[in-house]
PyMOL Python script that loads the backbone (N, CA, C, O; Angstrom):
from pymol import cmd

cmd.read_pdbstr("""\
ATOM      1  N   MET A   1     -55.985  -5.331   4.596  1.00  0.00           N
ATOM      2  CA  MET A   1     -56.544  -6.712   5.492  1.00  0.00           C
ATOM      3  C   MET A   1     -55.508  -7.846   4.819  1.00  0.00           C
ATOM      4  O   MET A   1     -55.174  -7.891   3.635  1.00  0.00           O
ATOM      5  N   THR A   2     -55.068  -8.800   5.954  1.00  0.00           N
ATOM      6  CA  THR A   2     -54.700  -9.929   5.532  1.00  0.00           C
ATOM      7  C   THR A   2     -55.665 -11.018   5.598  1.00  0.00           C
ATOM      8  O   THR A   2     -56.700 -10.971   6.262  1.00  0.00           O
ATOM      9  N   TYR A   3     -55.238 -12.122   4.794  1.00  0.00           N
ATOM     10  CA  TYR A   3     -56.340 -13.073   4.736  1.00  0.00           C
ATOM     11  C   TYR A   3     -55.314 -14.561   4.776  1.00  0.00           C
ATOM     12  O   TYR A   3     -54.171 -14.598   4.320  1.00  0.00           O
ATOM     13  N   ASN A   4     -55.995 -15.672   5.396  1.00  0.00           N
ATOM     14  CA  ASN A   4     -55.457 -16.947   5.497  1.00  0.00           C
ATOM     15  C   ASN A   4     -55.604 -17.379   4.224  1.00  0.00           C
ATOM     16  O   ASN A   4     -56.815 -17.455   4.012  1.00  0.00           O
ATOM     17  N   LEU A   5     -55.000 -17.693   3.290  1.00  0.00           N
ATOM     18  CA  LEU A   5     -55.276 -18.347   2.054  1.00  0.00           C
ATOM     19  C   LEU A   5     -54.931 -19.739   1.813  1.00  0.00           C
ATOM     20  O   LEU A   5     -54.895 -20.235   0.687  1.00  0.00           O
ATOM     21  N   GLU A   6     -54.653 -20.421   3.002  1.00  0.00           N
ATOM     22  CA  GLU A   6     -54.293 -21.844   2.963  1.00  0.00           C
ATOM     23  C   GLU A   6     -55.290 -22.698   2.370  1.00  0.00           C
ATOM     24  O   GLU A   6     -54.939 -23.525   1.528  1.00  0.00           O
ATOM     25  N   LYS A   7     -56.646 -22.574   2.763  1.00  0.00           N
ATOM     26  CA  LYS A   7     -57.494 -23.343   2.040  1.00  0.00           C
ATOM     27  C   LYS A   7     -57.796 -22.999   0.524  1.00  0.00           C
ATOM     28  O   LYS A   7     -58.174 -23.845  -0.286  1.00  0.00           O
ATOM     29  N   PHE A   8     -57.579 -21.615   0.222  1.00  0.00           N
ATOM     30  CA  PHE A   8     -57.789 -21.435  -1.269  1.00  0.00           C
ATOM     31  C   PHE A   8     -56.732 -21.919  -2.007  1.00  0.00           C
ATOM     32  O   PHE A   8     -56.953 -22.511  -3.064  1.00  0.00           O
ATOM     33  N   LEU A   9     -55.475 -21.727  -1.544  1.00  0.00           N
ATOM     34  CA  LEU A   9     -54.507 -22.351  -2.188  1.00  0.00           C
ATOM     35  C   LEU A   9     -54.202 -23.873  -2.270  1.00  0.00           C
ATOM     36  O   LEU A   9     -53.457 -24.332  -3.136  1.00  0.00           O
ATOM     37  N   LYS A  10     -54.779 -24.585  -1.382  1.00  0.00           N
ATOM     38  CA  LYS A  10     -54.782 -25.890  -1.342  1.00  0.00           C
ATOM     39  C   LYS A  10     -55.876 -26.534  -2.339  1.00  0.00           C
ATOM     40  O   LYS A  10     -55.863 -27.651  -2.856  1.00  0.00           O
ATOM     41  N   GLY A  11     -56.827 -25.500  -2.454  1.00  0.00           N
ATOM     42  CA  GLY A  11     -57.953 -26.069  -3.420  1.00  0.00           C
ATOM     43  C   GLY A  11     -57.333 -25.842  -4.900  1.00  0.00           C
ATOM     44  O   GLY A  11     -57.571 -26.523  -5.897  1.00  0.00           O
ATOM     45  N   LEU A  12     -56.636 -24.923  -4.817  1.00  0.00           N
ATOM     46  CA  LEU A  12     -56.143 -24.579  -6.353  1.00  0.00           C
ATOM     47  C   LEU A  12     -55.208 -25.655  -6.717  1.00  0.00           C
ATOM     48  O   LEU A  12     -55.211 -26.056  -7.880  1.00  0.00           O
ATOM     49  N   GLU A  13     -54.399 -26.173  -5.839  1.00  0.00           N
ATOM     50  CA  GLU A  13     -53.499 -27.045  -5.947  1.00  0.00           C
ATOM     51  C   GLU A  13     -54.183 -28.530  -6.307  1.00  0.00           C
ATOM     52  O   GLU A  13     -53.717 -29.287  -7.158  1.00  0.00           O
ATOM     53  N   GLU A  14     -55.157 -28.757  -5.648  1.00  0.00           N
ATOM     54  CA  GLU A  14     -55.866 -29.908  -5.724  1.00  0.00           C
ATOM     55  C   GLU A  14     -56.707 -29.768  -7.145  1.00  0.00           C
ATOM     56  O   GLU A  14     -57.017 -30.824  -7.696  1.00  0.00           O
ATOM     57  N   LEU A  15     -56.983 -28.873  -7.590  1.00  0.00           N
ATOM     58  CA  LEU A  15     -57.509 -28.608  -9.159  1.00  0.00           C
ATOM     59  C   LEU A  15     -56.458 -28.451 -10.075  1.00  0.00           C
ATOM     60  O   LEU A  15     -56.809 -28.457 -11.255  1.00  0.00           O
ATOM     61  N   GLN A  16     -55.397 -28.327  -9.869  1.00  0.00           N
ATOM     62  CA  GLN A  16     -54.261 -28.404 -10.579  1.00  0.00           C
ATOM     63  C   GLN A  16     -54.345 -27.057 -11.255  1.00  0.00           C
ATOM     64  O   GLN A  16     -54.149 -27.041 -12.470  1.00  0.00           O
ATOM     65  N   ILE A  17     -54.612 -25.911 -10.622  1.00  0.00           N
ATOM     66  CA  ILE A  17     -54.626 -24.409 -11.155  1.00  0.00           C
ATOM     67  C   ILE A  17     -53.506 -23.731 -10.492  1.00  0.00           C
ATOM     68  O   ILE A  17     -53.383 -23.677  -9.268  1.00  0.00           O
ATOM     69  N   GLU A  18     -52.653 -23.189 -11.384  1.00  0.00           N
ATOM     70  CA  GLU A  18     -51.703 -22.181 -11.022  1.00  0.00           C
ATOM     71  C   GLU A  18     -51.982 -20.796 -11.307  1.00  0.00           C
ATOM     72  O   GLU A  18     -52.294 -20.363 -12.417  1.00  0.00           O
ATOM     73  N   LEU A  19     -51.837 -20.027 -10.097  1.00  0.00           N
ATOM     74  CA  LEU A  19     -51.970 -18.549 -10.378  1.00  0.00           C
ATOM     75  C   LEU A  19     -50.750 -17.766  -9.857  1.00  0.00           C
ATOM     76  O   LEU A  19     -50.160 -17.999  -8.803  1.00  0.00           O
ATOM     77  N   SER A  20     -50.442 -16.745 -10.808  1.00  0.00           N
ATOM     78  CA  SER A  20     -49.196 -15.779 -10.199  1.00  0.00           C
ATOM     79  C   SER A  20     -49.762 -15.115  -8.938  1.00  0.00           C
ATOM     80  O   SER A  20     -50.908 -15.111  -8.489  1.00  0.00           O
ATOM     81  N   ASP A  21     -48.646 -14.562  -8.504  1.00  0.00           N
ATOM     82  CA  ASP A  21     -49.055 -13.797  -7.295  1.00  0.00           C
ATOM     83  C   ASP A  21     -49.988 -12.667  -7.625  1.00  0.00           C
ATOM     84  O   ASP A  21     -50.901 -12.396  -6.844  1.00  0.00           O
ATOM     85  N   ASN A  22     -49.819 -12.022  -8.689  1.00  0.00           N
ATOM     86  CA  ASN A  22     -50.822 -10.816  -9.235  1.00  0.00           C
ATOM     87  C   ASN A  22     -52.075 -11.455  -9.336  1.00  0.00           C
ATOM     88  O   ASN A  22     -53.006 -10.819  -8.841  1.00  0.00           O
ATOM     89  N   GLN A  23     -52.366 -12.626  -9.884  1.00  0.00           N
ATOM     90  CA  GLN A  23     -53.755 -13.092 -10.093  1.00  0.00           C
ATOM     91  C   GLN A  23     -54.315 -13.156  -8.649  1.00  0.00           C
ATOM     92  O   GLN A  23     -55.416 -12.657  -8.415  1.00  0.00           O
ATOM     93  N   ILE A  24     -53.569 -13.772  -7.648  1.00  0.00           N
ATOM     94  CA  ILE A  24     -53.908 -13.867  -6.290  1.00  0.00           C
ATOM     95  C   ILE A  24     -54.362 -12.473  -5.788  1.00  0.00           C
ATOM     96  O   ILE A  24     -55.434 -12.405  -5.186  1.00  0.00           O
ATOM     97  N   LYS A  25     -53.818 -11.650  -5.940  1.00  0.00           N
ATOM     98  CA  LYS A  25     -54.042 -10.385  -5.368  1.00  0.00           C
ATOM     99  C   LYS A  25     -55.442  -9.764  -5.980  1.00  0.00           C
ATOM    100  O   LYS A  25     -56.277  -9.197  -5.275  1.00  0.00           O
ATOM    101  N   GLN A  26     -55.568  -9.965  -7.429  1.00  0.00           N
ATOM    102  CA  GLN A  26     -56.717  -9.623  -8.123  1.00  0.00           C
ATOM    103  C   GLN A  26     -57.845 -10.359  -7.457  1.00  0.00           C
ATOM    104  O   GLN A  26     -58.822  -9.723  -7.061  1.00  0.00           O
ATOM    105  N   PHE A  27     -57.767 -11.714  -7.306  1.00  0.00           N
ATOM    106  CA  PHE A  27     -58.842 -12.521  -6.657  1.00  0.00           C
ATOM    107  C   PHE A  27     -59.241 -11.935  -5.268  1.00  0.00           C
ATOM    108  O   PHE A  27     -60.439 -11.737  -5.067  1.00  0.00           O
ATOM    109  N   ILE A  28     -58.365 -11.651  -4.327  1.00  0.00           N
ATOM    110  CA  ILE A  28     -58.522 -10.796  -3.188  1.00  0.00           C
ATOM    111  C   ILE A  28     -59.248  -9.750  -3.360  1.00  0.00           C
ATOM    112  O   ILE A  28     -60.236  -9.608  -2.639  1.00  0.00           O
ATOM    113  N   ARG A  29     -58.943  -8.818  -4.307  1.00  0.00           N
ATOM    114  CA  ARG A  29     -59.515  -7.491  -4.538  1.00  0.00           C
ATOM    115  C   ARG A  29     -61.027  -7.752  -4.970  1.00  0.00           C
ATOM    116  O   ARG A  29     -62.019  -7.129  -4.592  1.00  0.00           O
ATOM    117  N   TYR A  30     -60.969  -8.676  -5.731  1.00  0.00           N
ATOM    118  CA  TYR A  30     -62.412  -8.896  -6.274  1.00  0.00           C
ATOM    119  C   TYR A  30     -63.304  -9.690  -5.091  1.00  0.00           C
ATOM    120  O   TYR A  30     -64.480  -9.329  -5.066  1.00  0.00           O
ATOM    121  N   TYR A  31     -63.008 -10.500  -4.312  1.00  0.00           N
ATOM    122  CA  TYR A  31     -63.576 -10.846  -3.067  1.00  0.00           C
ATOM    123  C   TYR A  31     -64.063  -9.741  -2.319  1.00  0.00           C
ATOM    124  O   TYR A  31     -65.224  -9.652  -1.921  1.00  0.00           O
ATOM    125  N   GLU A  32     -63.026  -8.762  -2.098  1.00  0.00           N
ATOM    126  CA  GLU A  32     -63.313  -7.575  -1.179  1.00  0.00           C
ATOM    127  C   GLU A  32     -64.461  -6.627  -1.803  1.00  0.00           C
ATOM    128  O   GLU A  32     -65.301  -6.081  -1.088  1.00  0.00           O
ATOM    129  N   MET A  33     -64.418  -6.500  -3.070  1.00  0.00           N
ATOM    130  CA  MET A  33     -65.446  -5.803  -3.590  1.00  0.00           C
ATOM    131  C   MET A  33     -67.047  -6.467  -3.547  1.00  0.00           C
ATOM    132  O   MET A  33     -68.084  -5.860  -3.280  1.00  0.00           O
ATOM    133  N   LEU A  34     -66.893  -7.791  -3.872  1.00  0.00           N
ATOM    134  CA  LEU A  34     -67.981  -8.626  -3.377  1.00  0.00           C
ATOM    135  C   LEU A  34     -68.776  -8.419  -1.919  1.00  0.00           C
ATOM    136  O   LEU A  34     -69.954  -8.116  -1.729  1.00  0.00           O
ATOM    137  N   VAL A  35     -67.856  -8.656  -1.092  1.00  0.00           N
ATOM    138  CA  VAL A  35     -67.930  -8.302   0.391  1.00  0.00           C
ATOM    139  C   VAL A  35     -68.571  -7.023   0.720  1.00  0.00           C
ATOM    140  O   VAL A  35     -69.569  -6.846   1.419  1.00  0.00           O
ATOM    141  N   GLU A  36     -67.778  -6.076   0.052  1.00  0.00           N
ATOM    142  CA  GLU A  36     -68.288  -4.497   0.290  1.00  0.00           C
ATOM    143  C   GLU A  36     -69.917  -4.428  -0.331  1.00  0.00           C
ATOM    144  O   GLU A  36     -70.893  -3.986   0.277  1.00  0.00           O
ATOM    145  N   LYS A  37     -69.895  -4.942  -1.576  1.00  0.00           N
ATOM    146  CA  LYS A  37     -71.399  -4.688  -2.225  1.00  0.00           C
ATOM    147  C   LYS A  37     -72.450  -5.470  -1.438  1.00  0.00           C
ATOM    148  O   LYS A  37     -73.621  -5.095  -1.388  1.00  0.00           O
ATOM    149  N   ILE A  38     -71.971  -6.635  -0.787  1.00  0.00           N
ATOM    150  CA  ILE A  38     -73.067  -7.045   0.091  1.00  0.00           C
ATOM    151  C   ILE A  38     -73.524  -6.495   1.125  1.00  0.00           C
ATOM    152  O   ILE A  38     -74.702  -6.597   1.466  1.00  0.00           O
ATOM    153  N   LYS A  39     -72.543  -5.763   1.826  1.00  0.00           N
ATOM    154  CA  LYS A  39     -72.987  -5.040   2.859  1.00  0.00           C
ATOM    155  C   LYS A  39     -73.521  -3.771   2.749  1.00  0.00           C
ATOM    156  O   LYS A  39     -73.702  -3.030   3.716  1.00  0.00           O
ATOM    157  N   LEU A  40     -73.797  -3.476   1.522  1.00  0.00           N
ATOM    158  CA  LEU A  40     -74.723  -2.085   1.250  1.00  0.00           C
ATOM    159  C   LEU A  40     -75.899  -2.420   1.170  1.00  0.00           C
ATOM    160  O   LEU A  40     -76.770  -1.574   0.972  1.00  0.00           O
TER     161      LEU A  40
END
""", "prot")
cmd.dss("prot")
cmd.show_as("cartoon", "prot")
cmd.util.cbc("prot")
cmd.orient("prot")
């Protein structure tokens, strides 16, 4: 699945938080796991 991360990345920038590409991928996976859990 692909996501539009524009708002997420803009929010990180505003908070002066830098994430690596790997950390962003981990965040997406965590989000997917939360959404999957909610659907159960």
